[in-house]
C-alpha atoms as one frame of an Amber mdcrd trajectory, in Angstrom:
protein
 122.481 131.877 117.702 118.906 130.691 117.418 117.676 129.119 114.226 114.676
 130.802 112.648 111.404 128.931 112.186 111.659 129.472 108.430 115.056 127.756
 108.251 113.730 124.801 110.239 110.711 124.552 107.924 112.951 124.550 104.850
 115.254 121.968 106.434 112.361 119.629 107.206 110.975 120.133 103.700 114.256
 119.216 101.986 114.909 116.327 104.377 111.434 115.003 103.594 111.985 115.344
  99.837 115.409 113.716  99.939 114.525 110.775 102.165 111.123 110.164 100.599
 112.429 110.505  97.065 115.320 108.142  97.661 113.020 105.632  99.369 110.718
 105.708  96.337 113.621 105.180  93.927 115.180 102.457  96.107 111.853 100.615
  96.232 111.165 101.051  92.526 114.546  99.782  91.308 114.140  96.107  92.367
 110.684  95.997  90.803 112.090  96.997  87.400 114.404  93.968  87.452 111.795
  91.494  88.693 111.593  88.358  86.587 111.413  84.602  86.934 108.997  82.404
  88.759 106.957  83.729  91.638 108.139  82.321  94.945 107.528  83.335  98.530
 110.965  84.969  98.629 110.210  86.999  95.493 106.777  87.995  96.777 108.311
  89.133 100.071 110.954  91.191  98.282 108.332  92.791  96.015 106.095  93.515
  99.000 108.920  95.231 100.853 109.824  97.212  97.733 106.220  98.350  97.326
 106.044  99.279 101.016 109.270 101.282 100.680 107.859 103.091  97.641 104.617
 103.847  99.463 106.471 105.171 102.518 108.560 107.346 100.190 105.464 108.818
  98.518 103.848 109.540 101.885 107.044 111.199 103.111 107.396 113.396 100.014
 103.810 114.533 100.452 104.123 114.863 104.226 101.088 112.657 104.638 100.986
 110.386 107.699 104.614 111.299 108.314 105.117 109.467 111.629 103.730 106.223
 110.197 105.656 106.548 106.909 108.928 107.346 108.708 108.476 104.498 111.155
 107.715 102.096 108.303 110.769 103.205 106.385 112.936 102.997 109.499 111.810
  99.407 110.035 112.253  98.409 106.388 115.754  99.896 106.226 116.786  99.042
 109.773 115.775  95.403 110.062 118.551  94.020 107.822 121.115  96.060 109.762
 119.910  94.919 113.168 119.658  91.327 111.946 123.253  91.528 110.734 124.448
  93.024 114.013 122.726  90.271 115.980 124.560  87.702 113.865 128.023  89.217
 114.229 128.317  91.807 111.455 130.482  94.829 112.166 128.537  97.882 113.352
 130.075 100.073 110.645 130.135  97.261 108.089 127.261  98.742 106.081 127.693
 102.510 106.184 125.121 103.120 103.458 122.449 101.191 105.358 123.374 102.921
 108.617 123.100 106.323 106.928 119.658 105.447 105.535 118.541 104.281 108.953
 119.689 107.512 110.602 118.073 109.867 108.065 114.794 107.910 108.165 114.864
 108.155 111.962 115.694 111.886 111.766 112.681 112.357 109.486 110.495 110.587
 112.006 111.740 112.849 114.794 111.541 116.060 112.759 108.055 115.512 111.413
 106.522 116.772 108.207 107.062 120.489 108.770 105.018 123.443 107.621 104.605
 122.499 103.955 102.926 119.116 104.156  99.671 117.692 102.828  98.906 116.055
 106.174  99.514 119.197 108.211  96.873 120.214 110.705
């Protein structure tokens, strides 16, 4: 049974909203708890949080979707790959693996019909 174009458009729209919205919230949360002296480690964490928020906003809007999805995939995926290279179990961080897969699925699926950056 073939899937209709309308169902695919709705699927991409909701995937974009879910992944982009969660990326925005996940990036915003560490910034609300930021305190203490400013160090290079703190600045790096804040920069990554801001980048995650920005990628989430772009994904929700469907603006520059390939770039936003790739950025989010790298931000979410790097800690996983780094852990795997240093001996962590492949399924040791299921939440991170899930985030990596849905960000990658968003990159493959694209923005869909209802996007600001369409056309």
